[in-house]
N, C-alpha and C positions, 0 to 999 in steps of 0.2 A: 954222585947225584941224590941227594933225600929228600923224599917225597914230603917232608916240612916245608912247611913256607917259612917259618923260623927256626934255623936250626940253634942250640943255643948257645956257642959263640953270639950270634947275630944276636936275639934277646939279651945278651947281657951287655952288649956293644950299644942298640939302639936304649934300655933301661940306664944307661950310664950318659949318654947324650940326651937322652931328653930330663933327666934329674940337672945337667949341667945347665941348660936352659932353663929350666923353671929356677935354678938356684939363682942363674943371671937376671931373673925377673926381680927377685926377692931384693940382690944385692941394687940394682940397679932404685931401685923404694926405698932402701935403707940410706943409699947414699944419698937421694933427693933429700929425704928427711932431717940426716945429719945437715946438710949443706944450708938448708932453712931453717934448723933449728939454732945455728950457732950466729947466722946473719943478723949482721942490728943496724942495716942502713936504711928501711922503711921505716919512717914513723909509724904507722898502723902495726908495723909485724915488732913481735917481742922476742928476740932470740935468746940464746942462753946467757949471754955475757949481760942483757938488760934485765934476763930473771933475777941474776945476783944483785944487779947494782942496782934496781929501784926497790927489790925486797916483796916480789909479787909473790903470794901465796899458791898461785898456779899458773903454769904458764898457758895462755887463752889461745892457744892452737890446737892442733892433732899433731901436729910432728913428732912429738913424744910418744904418740901411739904408734904413729906410721914408723918410727924408729923400732921400739920392742916387739910391735906385729910382725914387722919383717927381718927381724933376727931371731925371734920365735919360731918363724916358718921357716926359716933356710936350716935352723938347728933341727925342726922335726923331720923338715926334707931329708937331711942327711941323715937323720936316725932312721928313720922308716927305710929309706936305702937300703941299710944292714938289715934290718928285721926280715928274715925269712918266712916263708909260709911253711905250715905244719900241713903234714899229712892226718887229715883228722876225719879219713872215712870211719871210722870203727868208735870214733870217743863222741861224745856229746859236745854241743855249741857251749854249753855249760860249764863245761868241765874244766876248761883252762882257768876258770875264775878271774879276778878283779881285773888283773895284770892284762889278761886281752883285751881289754877294752881299751888301751893306751894307744894302738894304733887307731882305731876307730876315732877318738878323740881326736886324734893329731889332726887325722885327716877333715874332720869335722873344723877344726881350726883353720886348716889353711884354706880350705873352699869358704867361710865366711871372711876370711881376711880377703881374698880376691872378690871376694861378691862387695866388700867394703870398697875397694879399688874402684870396683865398678860404678856400683851405684852412688856412692857418697863423696870421693874424691873425683870421679868422672861425671855422671849426671846433674848431680847437685852443684857443680860448677857452674851452671847454667842461668842460675841463681843470679849470681853476679852481674847479668846485663840488663838486669832490669833497672841498676842506678844509670846505666849510658854502653852503648856498643864498645867495647873491647876485645883487642884480638886476645889478650891472655889469659884469659880465661877458657876461651873456645881452645887454643891449643892445650892449655892443663887439662882441659876434660877430654880431648881426645886422645891425648900420651894416658893419659891414667885408665882411659877405658881401654885403648890399645892393648897396653901392660895386663891388665887382669884380665884383658879374655886370652890374650896370649900365654898367660899363665894358667888359665883355666883349661885352655886348649891342649897345653901342656902333663900335666896335672891328670886331666882324663886320660889321655892317651897311657901315660904312666900309669896309670891303676888299672884299665883296661890290658897293660902287659904285665900285669904280676898275676894275673890269672892264667899266663899261658906259663 
């Protein structure tokens, strides 16, 4: 019986589970963005087919942003899972050079994307209720806030587990 709370095998398995859960959040957002970007049925929305058919200069929605940020966040999560923390007890913090900033900016990118899900796609969806009550913006807001909060919870737990 080990005195440690998390033996090495358990930490590795927990880290893998948290990575899968965080990746699942990004895959859900990526799938939603792709489906909404391609659809063309609603007259107020412009999908991928309308974008090329009408010749718009830009897509007047944020689905492309959702697709690109969720795909990048998924890639950053996978990349950060392979990065190992080196022992830097005898080395100074700035001896690693500019490359040591890549994981920092990767973490910042993931946190900003999760905050975007919570604040803009979640809370800001309630502004559609000023035109009249509909259940769709409420469901969308709750869904994105839940995805963002769940993703942030898994990301912060994963970040704490890196220190073990």
